[in-house]
N, C-alpha and C positions, 0 to 999 in steps of 0.2 A: 506121470504127466510128461509129455514131450515139450521141451523148451523150444519156443518159436522166436525167430528173429526176423525183423523187417529188412528189405533190401536197403543198402546204404546209398545215399545220394549226396555225397560230400566231395569237396575238392581233394581233401586228404583222406583217401579211402581207408588206409590202414589205421589212421587215427580214429576214424569213425567206427571201425570194427572193434578196436580196442576199447573205446568208451562204451559201446553197446554191451560188450562182454562184461566190462566192469560193472555196469548198471545191474545186470541180472545176478552178478555175484554179490554185490552189495545188498540187493533186495532179498537175497536168500533163495531165489528161484534156482540158481546153481549153488547148492549148499557147500559148506566146507567139507572137503574130502570127495566131492562129486567129480566124476569124470567129465571133462570138457568134450562136447561133441567133436567128432572126427573132422579133420580139415576139409574133406570132400563135402560133408554135410554142411559145414559152415559156409563154404564157397557157394553152394546152391542156395542157402537161405539168404545170405547177404547179397547174392548176385555179383560177386567180385572174383578176381583172380586169386589163385592159391598163394601167390607171393604176398598179397596184401594180408591174407589170413595169417600166414607164417610170421610176417612182421608184427602184426598185432599180438599174436601169442608170445613172441619173443619179448615184446615190450612188457607184457604182464609177468613173464618169468623174471625179468630184470627187476620189476617192482616188488617181487616176492609174493604176488597174488596167485600165481599158478606155478606148479612144479611139474617137472617131467619125470615119469617113471617108465623107463624103457621107451617105447615109441608113442606113448599116450601122455596126455596132459591132464592134470587134476587140480582142482581148487585146493589151496593149502588149508591146513586144519585151523590155523590161527591167522586171520587176515591182518596185515599191517594197515596203519592209517595211510591213505594215499591221496595226494593232491595233484591233479594233472595240470594245474596252472591257472584255472579259472579265467578271469578277465585280465590277467597280468599281460600288458602289451609287450613287455620284454620277452616273455616266453612265447608269445605269438610270433615275434620276430625270429627267435631262435628256431622255432618249428619251421618257419619259412626258409631259413638258411639251410637247415638240414634237409629239407625237401629238395632244394636245388642241389645240394651236395650229393644226395642219393642218386639223383637223375644223372649227374655228370661223373662222379667219381667211380661208380661201379663199372661202366663201360670203358673208362680210361684205364682202369687197372686191368681189365680183361684184355684190352688191346696191348698194353705193356707186357703182359704175360706172354702174348704171342710174338711181339715184335722187338722186344728189348735186345740189345747186343749183350755179349758176355760182360763187357765192361760196365754197361748200365746195370745189369743184374748184380754185379759185384758191388757197385756203388750203392744200390738200394739196400743190399744186405748189410753193408757197413753202416748206412744211416739207420737201419732198423736196430742194429746192435747198440746204438747210442742211447736208446730209450731205457730208462731205469725207473723202477717203481717209486724210488725216493727222490727223484729229481725235482728241482724247483719249478714252479709254474712257468716262469719266463723261459727257462731252459727247455721245458717240454714244448711250449708253443713254438719256439725257434726250431727245434728238431722236427716238430710236426709239419711246419711249413716247408722245410727243406726236403723232407721225405716225400710229401705229396707232389711237390714241384718236380722232383726227380722222376716220380712215376709218370706224371703228365708228359714230361719230355720223352720218356721211353715209349710212349704210345705211338710215336712217330707221326703224329698228326698235329702240325703246328697250329692250325686253326682251333682245334679242340684244346690244346695246351694253353693258347692265349685266352680262350673263353674261361678255362678253369682258373687262370691267374686272376681274372676279374672276380671270380667267386671267392677265392682266397682273400683278395683285397677287401671285399665286402665283409667277410668274416672277421678279419683282423682289425678292421676299422669300426666294427659295430660296438657302439657304447652300451647297447643293451646286453650284448654278449659279455663284454668286459665287466659290467656292473654285477652280473651274476657270479662270474669267476672270482672276482676280487673281494666280494662281500665277506666280512669276517665270519658271519654265521654259516657261510657255505664252505668253510675251510675243510671240514671232514669229507664232504661230498667231493670237493675238488681233488683231495688226495685219492679218493676211490676212483675218480675218473682217470687220473694219471696212472694209477696202478693197473687198471684194466686196459687202458689205451696203450700202455707200454707193451703189454703182452700181445695185444691185437696187432700192433705195427710189426712186431717180430714175426707173427704168423703170416701176415700179408707178404712180408719180404721173403719168407721161406717158401711160400707157395709160388711167388713170382719167380724165384730163382730156378725152380724146376719146371716153369711154364705150365703150371696146373691152372688153367683158365677158370674152370668152374669153382675150384677152391678159393682162388683169389677173389672172384666176384662175391662169393658168399662171405668171406672173411671181411671184406670192406663193408658189405651191407650190415653184417652183424655188429661190426665196430660202430658204425654210425647210429644204428638203432640203440645200442647200449648207451652211448654218450648222450644222445638226445633224451632218452628216457630218464637218465639220472638227473639231467639238468631241469627237465620239465617237472618231474615228480618230486624231487627232493631239495631243489634249491629255492631259496626265498629272497 
């Protein structure tokens, strides 16, 4: 039987694709071990761009629901328990923030990869090297803000950098965001976020240092998808 999906009509397209895929996996229509339809087929059935499908697939990979084998994706043999956030207003706010970050940060990083001076590339590399898997949350957030601010400056677009500073301000002043990060029951997930984000920032800095625009954009997008998915799926 061929699995059929309806077109997605949602503001957050990738989230809609992810939830639709998760629904058919949970129902058993896509059974454990089954191959996930190819990206092109999913794009046609959902009537969305390939970037949205890739973002949705990556989110399910991070959740442990899908695994990659070579160039294809498969449903894992033993599905974990997954909670995408339900009606938790805090997680809805987190999703909104990350949606804005994705829209703004990816092009900023790509511009920085093209336009940064040698001094700026060196500074961003130095900031990337400060990240450590075992660093405290406060230290991580301070490094995170400094790193992204430096990338925004290196985009050589003052208006875009100013816009992004407002995004950062909204993020760091968000009580919803803070309440998830500082809750004692989320400590293990926060440690995972820091470990994975530390590695992600180093990769972003490495790609930016050699002006690899495509790799920088993908690294930023992968990083944001990864952190958002962990916060939405595993924090309470």
